VMD Tcl script that draws the C-alpha trace (Angstrom):
set ca {
  {27.57 32.45 -19.70}
  {24.94 35.27 -19.55}
  {23.07 36.31 -16.48}
  {19.89 34.47 -17.44}
  {21.70 31.17 -17.86}
  {23.41 31.65 -14.50}
  {20.12 32.38 -12.72}
  {18.54 29.36 -14.32}
  {21.43 27.16 -13.07}
  {21.13 28.65 -9.55}
  {17.34 28.09 -9.64}
  {17.81 24.45 -10.52}
  {20.38 24.02 -7.67}
  {17.91 25.68 -5.23}
  {15.06 23.45 -6.43}
  {17.03 20.29 -5.90}
  {18.38 21.45 -2.57}
  {14.94 22.28 -1.20}
  {13.26 19.19 -2.58}
  {14.19 16.87 0.25}
  {16.25 16.58 3.44}
  {19.06 14.48 2.01}
  {22.51 16.01 2.76}
  {24.80 16.95 -0.11}
  {28.36 15.84 -0.57}
  {30.49 17.73 -3.13}
  {33.64 16.12 -4.55}
  {36.13 18.98 -4.58}
  {39.52 18.33 -6.16}
  {40.57 22.00 -6.42}
  {40.36 21.87 -10.18}
  {38.28 24.21 -12.33}
  {35.13 22.07 -12.73}
  {34.75 21.10 -9.06}
  {35.56 24.67 -8.09}
  {32.70 25.86 -10.21}
  {30.31 23.38 -8.46}
  {31.38 24.63 -5.08}
  {31.07 28.26 -6.16}
  {27.57 27.77 -7.61}
  {26.36 25.89 -4.57}
  {27.81 28.55 -2.24}
  {26.11 31.31 -4.27}
  {22.78 29.40 -4.10}
  {23.04 28.87 -0.27}
  {23.85 32.52 0.37}
  {20.70 33.67 -1.38}
  {18.51 31.34 0.73}
  {16.82 32.51 3.87}
  {18.18 31.01 7.13}
  {15.06 28.84 7.54}
  {15.63 27.40 4.06}
  {19.22 26.35 4.81}
  {17.85 23.15 6.24}
  {20.39 20.49 5.30}
  {24.11 20.17 5.49}
  {26.59 20.33 2.62}
  {29.91 18.56 2.89}
  {32.70 19.64 0.59}
  {35.06 16.66 0.39}
  {38.60 16.67 -0.95}
  {40.98 13.77 -1.29}
  {44.67 14.07 -0.38}
  {46.36 10.94 -1.59}
  {49.55 11.83 0.44}
  {51.49 11.89 -2.81}
  {49.87 14.95 -4.34}
  {52.00 17.43 -6.27}
  {53.22 19.78 -3.48}
  {51.91 22.88 -5.23}
  {48.46 21.38 -5.75}
  {48.39 19.98 -2.17}
  {49.21 23.44 -0.72}
  {46.45 25.01 -2.82}
  {43.91 22.37 -2.00}
  {44.51 22.61 1.75}
  {44.50 26.41 1.80}
  {41.32 26.76 -0.26}
  {39.48 24.08 1.77}
  {40.52 25.82 5.02}
  {39.20 29.15 3.65}
  {35.82 27.60 2.87}
  {35.57 26.09 6.29}
  {36.55 29.39 7.96}
  {33.99 31.45 6.04}
  {31.19 28.96 6.50}
  {31.76 28.86 10.26}
  {31.91 32.62 10.51}
  {28.63 33.06 8.68}
  {26.86 30.09 10.28}
  {26.31 28.30 6.93}
  {25.47 24.58 6.91}
  {28.73 23.81 5.05}
  {31.73 21.76 6.12}
  {34.95 21.35 4.23}
  {36.69 18.04 4.85}
  {39.88 16.52 3.54}
  {40.16 12.67 3.50}
  {43.31 10.56 3.30}
  {44.03 6.94 2.53}
  {44.44 4.57 5.40}
  {48.19 4.64 6.18}
  {48.20 0.88 5.76}
  {46.90 1.37 2.19}
  {48.86 4.39 1.09}
  {51.09 4.52 -1.92}
  {54.26 3.98 0.07}
  {52.79 1.36 2.36}
  {52.00 -0.72 -0.76}
  {55.21 0.00 -2.64}
  {57.74 -0.13 0.22}
  {55.76 -2.22 2.67}
  {54.20 -4.94 0.55}
  {56.43 -4.49 -2.46}
  {53.64 -3.87 -4.93}
  {55.09 -3.00 -8.34}
  {54.04 0.50 -9.46}
  {50.91 0.49 -11.61}
  {51.35 0.64 -15.37}
  {49.41 2.45 -18.08}
  {46.85 -0.01 -19.47}
  {48.06 -2.48 -16.93}
  {45.73 -4.89 -15.05}
  {47.25 -4.17 -11.68}
  {46.01 -0.51 -11.33}
  {45.70 -0.63 -7.53}
  {46.42 3.02 -6.75}
  {43.20 4.79 -7.70}
  {41.01 2.52 -5.62}
  {43.20 2.57 -2.46}
  {44.25 6.28 -2.59}
  {41.14 8.06 -3.82}
  {37.97 5.88 -4.09}
  {38.14 4.13 -0.78}
  {38.76 7.16 1.44}
  {35.98 9.10 -0.21}
  {33.59 6.11 -0.24}
  {34.30 5.51 3.47}
  {33.43 9.17 4.17}
  {30.20 8.98 2.18}
  {29.19 5.76 4.04}
  {29.96 7.44 7.39}
  {27.63 10.37 6.54}
  {24.89 7.96 5.53}
  {25.29 6.16 8.88}
  {25.58 9.38 10.89}
  {22.68 11.19 9.19}
  {20.55 8.02 9.07}
  {19.62 9.19 5.60}
  {20.35 8.90 1.91}
  {22.85 11.38 0.48}
  {23.27 13.23 -2.80}
  {26.73 13.48 -4.32}
  {27.50 16.51 -6.56}
  {30.26 15.95 -9.12}
  {31.97 18.46 -11.36}
  {31.72 16.48 -14.59}
  {30.80 17.88 -17.97}
  {29.77 16.21 -21.24}
  {32.11 18.40 -23.26}
  {35.21 17.17 -21.38}
  {35.51 14.21 -23.75}
  {33.41 11.75 -25.74}
  {34.00 9.10 -23.10}
  {32.86 11.42 -20.38}
  {29.72 12.31 -22.30}
  {28.93 8.63 -22.82}
  {29.57 7.89 -19.11}
  {27.23 10.64 -17.92}
  {24.49 9.81 -20.40}
  {24.70 6.12 -19.53}
  {23.76 6.81 -15.93}
  {21.38 9.75 -16.20}
  {17.64 9.20 -16.07}
  {15.72 11.30 -18.66}
  {13.74 14.08 -16.89}
  {15.43 13.39 -13.58}
  {18.18 15.39 -11.87}
  {19.49 12.43 -9.89}
  {20.91 9.06 -10.92}
  {21.86 6.05 -8.78}
  {25.41 5.81 -7.32}
  {27.15 2.40 -6.77}
  {27.16 3.15 -3.02}
  {23.84 2.09 -1.45}
  {21.59 5.00 -0.41}
  {23.60 7.44 -2.48}
  {22.54 9.41 -5.61}
  {24.44 11.58 -8.07}
  {23.66 15.02 -9.26}
  {25.79 16.59 -12.03}
  {24.82 20.29 -12.00}
  {27.35 21.43 -14.63}
  {27.06 18.50 -16.99}
  {25.88 20.77 -19.89}
  {28.37 23.60 -19.36}
  {31.15 24.34 -21.77}
  {34.72 25.06 -20.70}
  {34.17 28.72 -21.45}
  {31.11 28.76 -19.21}
  {33.29 27.32 -16.40}
  {35.88 30.04 -16.76}
  {33.15 32.75 -17.06}
  {31.80 31.73 -13.63}
  {35.30 31.55 -12.09}
  {36.03 35.00 -13.44}
  {33.00 36.59 -11.83}
  {33.28 39.25 -9.20}
  {36.86 40.09 -10.07}
  {37.78 36.39 -9.64}
  {36.87 36.52 -5.92}
  {34.69 33.66 -4.69}
  {31.73 34.07 -2.30}
  {33.99 32.78 0.51}
  {36.79 35.26 -0.27}
  {39.15 33.05 -2.24}
  {40.99 34.52 -5.18}
  {40.46 32.37 -8.30}
  {43.42 34.00 -9.97}
  {45.49 31.44 -8.04}
  {43.60 28.65 -9.75}
  {44.16 30.24 -13.14}
  {47.84 30.53 -12.34}
  {48.01 26.87 -11.52}
  {46.60 25.89 -14.90}
  {48.88 28.35 -16.56}
  {51.97 26.95 -14.87}
  {50.93 23.36 -15.50}
  {50.95 24.23 -19.24}
  {54.34 25.92 -19.07}
  {52.77 29.35 -18.92}
  {51.01 28.96 -22.24}
  {47.50 29.66 -21.18}
  {45.48 32.28 -23.12}
  {42.79 32.45 -20.46}
  {40.02 34.90 -21.30}
  {42.13 36.46 -24.04}
  {39.82 38.45 -26.29}
  {40.21 38.90 -30.01}
  {39.49 42.10 -31.90}
  {36.04 40.69 -32.76}
  {35.27 40.24 -29.08}
  {35.37 36.49 -29.22}
  {37.13 34.49 -26.53}
  {40.11 32.50 -27.64}
  {40.56 28.91 -26.53}
  {40.50 28.71 -22.79}
  {43.17 27.01 -20.76}
  {42.46 24.27 -18.24}
  {43.28 21.09 -20.21}
  {45.88 20.00 -17.72}
  {44.98 17.39 -15.12}
  {46.67 17.42 -11.69}
  {47.53 14.15 -10.04}
  {50.03 12.36 -7.82}
  {53.65 13.39 -8.34}
  {54.54 9.64 -8.29}
  {51.95 8.74 -10.93}
  {53.43 5.93 -13.09}
  {50.41 5.36 -15.33}
  {51.24 8.27 -17.61}
  {54.37 8.11 -19.76}
  {54.98 11.83 -19.45}
  {53.58 13.84 -16.46}
  {52.81 17.03 -18.45}
  {51.48 19.02 -15.48}
  {54.59 18.25 -13.36}
  {56.87 19.08 -16.28}
  {54.82 22.19 -16.97}
  {55.32 23.49 -13.46}
  {59.03 22.96 -13.77}
  {59.26 24.77 -17.08}
  {57.17 27.62 -15.60}
  {59.83 28.15 -12.95}
  {59.10 25.70 -10.13}
  {62.56 24.21 -10.21}
  {62.05 22.79 -6.67}
  {60.02 20.01 -8.31}
  {62.89 18.74 -10.45}
  {64.03 16.19 -7.79}
  {60.48 14.77 -7.62}
  {60.41 14.37 -11.43}
  {63.80 12.57 -11.33}
  {62.72 10.27 -8.48}
  {59.54 9.42 -10.38}
  {61.49 8.50 -13.51}
  {63.89 6.36 -11.47}
  {61.06 4.55 -9.66}
  {59.39 3.73 -12.95}
  {62.71 2.61 -14.48}
  {63.41 -0.08 -11.90}
  {59.84 -1.56 -12.03}
  {60.55 -4.37 -14.51}
  {64.15 -5.14 -13.69}
  {64.57 -8.74 -12.56}
  {67.14 -7.94 -9.89}
  {64.65 -5.80 -7.99}
  {61.67 -8.18 -8.22}
  {60.92 -11.53 -6.63}
  {60.11 -14.50 -8.82}
  {56.88 -15.36 -6.95}
  {53.81 -13.43 -6.18}
  {52.82 -12.41 -2.64}
  {50.48 -15.38 -2.41}
  {53.29 -17.74 -3.42}
  {52.08 -18.35 -6.92}
  {54.51 -18.41 -9.84}
  {54.03 -17.98 -13.55}
  {56.28 -18.69 -16.54}
  {57.02 -16.03 -19.19}
  {57.18 -16.76 -22.90}
  {60.92 -17.15 -22.71}
  {60.63 -19.85 -20.07}
  {61.77 -17.73 -17.17}
  {59.77 -17.14 -14.02}
  {57.53 -14.09 -14.01}
  {57.99 -11.16 -11.73}
  {56.45 -10.74 -8.30}
  {56.69 -7.88 -5.75}
  {59.78 -5.78 -5.16}
  {62.43 -7.65 -3.19}
  {62.91 -6.63 0.40}
  {66.31 -5.21 -0.55}
  {64.68 -3.08 -3.32}
  {62.04 -1.81 -0.81}
  {64.79 -0.73 1.63}
  {66.48 1.01 -1.30}
  {63.35 2.90 -2.26}
  {62.76 3.99 1.30}
  {66.32 5.13 1.71}
  {66.18 7.17 -1.53}
  {62.81 8.64 -0.50}
  {64.16 9.78 2.83}
  {67.19 11.30 1.12}
  {64.85 13.14 -1.28}
  {62.80 14.35 1.60}
  {65.86 15.76 3.28}
  {67.05 17.32 -0.01}
  {63.72 19.10 -0.64}
  {62.99 19.86 3.08}
  {59.45 18.80 2.40}
  {57.55 15.83 3.95}
  {57.09 13.03 1.44}
  {56.08 10.18 3.76}
  {54.19 10.42 7.03}
  {55.05 8.92 10.44}
  {51.79 6.94 10.19}
  {52.90 5.42 6.90}
  {56.31 4.51 8.35}
  {54.61 2.85 11.25}
  {52.41 0.86 8.87}
  {55.43 -0.24 6.77}
  {57.32 -1.21 9.89}
  {54.37 -3.38 10.98}
  {54.22 -5.05 7.53}
  {57.89 -5.81 7.61}
  {57.60 -7.16 11.16}
  {54.85 -9.55 10.10}
  {56.31 -10.63 6.82}
  {60.10 -10.07 6.57}
  {62.03 -8.76 9.50}
  {63.26 -11.23 12.12}
  {65.44 -8.46 13.62}
  {62.46 -6.01 13.79}
  {65.04 -3.25 13.58}
  {65.58 -2.72 9.88}
  {63.17 0.22 9.36}
  {63.91 2.17 12.50}
  {67.62 1.81 12.07}
  {67.40 2.75 8.38}
  {65.35 5.88 9.24}
  {67.86 6.89 11.89}
  {70.81 6.40 9.52}
  {69.22 8.72 6.89}
  {67.66 11.36 9.09}
  {69.63 11.39 12.31}
  {66.28 11.23 14.16}
  {64.60 8.40 16.01}
  {61.10 7.34 15.21}
  {58.74 7.49 18.27}
  {58.92 3.72 18.70}
  {62.65 3.38 17.93}
  {63.69 2.47 21.47}
  {60.74 -0.01 21.88}
  {61.77 -2.24 19.03}
  {63.29 -5.50 20.25}
  {64.56 -8.23 17.91}
  {63.08 -11.67 17.96}
  {66.59 -13.06 17.84}
  {70.04 -11.63 18.32}
  {72.45 -11.34 15.41}
  {74.29 -14.57 16.32}
  {71.00 -16.52 16.17}
  {70.04 -14.92 12.91}
  {73.38 -15.91 11.36}
  {72.88 -19.47 12.58}
  {69.42 -19.62 11.00}
  {70.94 -18.55 7.64}
  {73.70 -21.09 8.00}
  {71.29 -23.95 8.75}
  {68.95 -22.90 5.94}
  {71.87 -23.13 3.45}
  {73.16 -26.37 4.98}
  {69.78 -28.11 4.60}
  {68.92 -26.46 1.33}
  {65.91 -24.63 2.69}
  {64.78 -21.23 1.29}
  {65.56 -18.68 3.90}
  {62.31 -16.86 2.94}
  {60.38 -19.99 4.01}
  {62.33 -20.17 7.33}
  {61.51 -16.52 8.10}
  {57.87 -16.97 7.16}
  {57.41 -19.98 9.39}
  {59.05 -18.29 12.35}
  {57.13 -15.01 11.99}
  {53.87 -16.86 11.51}
  {54.44 -18.94 14.60}
  {55.38 -15.84 16.61}
  {52.21 -14.07 15.37}
  {49.96 -16.91 16.38}
  {51.71 -18.15 19.54}
  {49.06 -16.79 21.93}
  {46.13 -18.57 20.21}
  {44.70 -21.29 22.43}
  {43.39 -23.26 19.44}
  {46.35 -24.98 17.72}
  {44.34 -25.56 14.55}
  {44.64 -21.86 13.69}
  {48.42 -22.09 13.49}
  {48.33 -25.50 11.80}
  {46.01 -24.22 9.12}
  {48.24 -21.20 8.39}
  {51.40 -23.33 8.34}
  {49.79 -25.75 5.90}
  {48.89 -22.82 3.60}
  {52.56 -21.70 3.62}
  {53.87 -25.24 2.87}
  {51.44 -25.59 -0.05}
  {52.46 -22.36 -1.78}
  {53.20 -22.99 -5.44}
  {56.71 -21.53 -5.47}
  {57.96 -24.25 -3.10}
  {56.91 -27.06 -5.47}
  {57.28 -25.42 -8.86}
  {60.57 -27.11 -9.70}
  {59.30 -30.53 -8.75}
  {56.06 -30.09 -10.66}
  {57.98 -28.74 -13.70}
  {60.35 -31.72 -13.70}
  {57.39 -34.20 -13.29}
  {55.56 -32.60 -16.26}
  {58.66 -32.80 -18.46}
  {59.17 -36.43 -17.46}
  {55.51 -37.15 -18.24}
  {55.83 -35.48 -21.66}
  {58.91 -37.49 -22.43}
  {57.16 -40.76 -21.47}
  {54.14 -39.83 -23.56}
  {56.34 -39.14 -26.61}
  {58.11 -42.44 -26.04}
  {54.74 -44.28 -25.87}
  {53.69 -42.77 -29.16}
  {56.98 -43.64 -30.76}
  {56.56 -47.28 -29.68}
}
mol new
graphics top color blue
foreach p $ca { graphics top sphere $p radius 0.5 }
foreach p [lrange $ca 0 end-1] q [lrange $ca 1 end] { graphics top cylinder $p $q radius 0.2 }
display resetview
């Protein structure tokens, strides 16, 4: 990118910035494209006079809590550096990192609710929405509410990334306009680098000896891309004719647990490049994916009690069994200890414990005791957990359930539901919830199936007669 092109791009940014009083929100992932957007915006703000720096810019990063440790460390450090520099120089810039609600985190859904891991091209791709989209959307909405104003969201997307990206950008852009509507009410999108090539991106990141306006060294970013591609990154290599060879930067960084790609090339690339500490993560990821569709680890009913029949006549798979969820948590805590690196937060453990208390655990002690067994440490609420029933009573409940041919899952659900609603003065609330449980499909599936078969047999007999 030559100097004139760069100046034109900065002029456009300045024009859009000064056109109104709507605050800017930049989506910053730490990758090359979002880094270029932040760098260009920073350069534009620094060349403005103080009186023209009239509206705030929020640089927002999303930490899913299951980020690749190397990427997470980089993202937090670079974000902190931006915040530090902006504060020192009194710039209207804030750097913020958002996280998913602990109750909606990856582990809260896998271990707590038993959600099966998402699959490539699968319909149940719950992770992106809960881990990335919701936290960022909630932040955007909070700024709209706080500022009492519309907002402009700057994204680091480029048409040359792929044909689908080009189509997506052009579908939303309005000819002759810089902004396009965003799905969030009172939010608009501005794509300042949509027309840039990948070489333009690296040219900008390589400016000023690879040092950003806030003092960050972009050589760290280049090294990340190099490592993610097993060190095979001919960044800014120059041929004898003076032409640049193909730039690096095709790798995409994501969650280390990501099950929607068959082969996590960036994680594997980091390992091949020498980050052997990530090997246990890669093995755990492979194991977690491998148990997803095994019948012994999955219930035969969905969380809402519905059942479905597979082509072979067997019942379809529901969430992970409670035993499987305990196994996953135990192995995760063992992995955390092995790596000496936090893989699940206390807030997530608290959320999982609450889910188990509400849905599964009459003893109310399973999670805190499991945690103590694996770590030798007590959770902050360990000593506060009191069982609904003692062990003798629990054993009697299991005995009576077997004696009267009652599903123990049903017995637990009814007791927990009654306990949860015991303080309501209106008995209709509890009655309504109990009726919902009794009407769940899995309780009546065998009876309905037998009835349908009997009906079919009678119909065939009538035709025969």
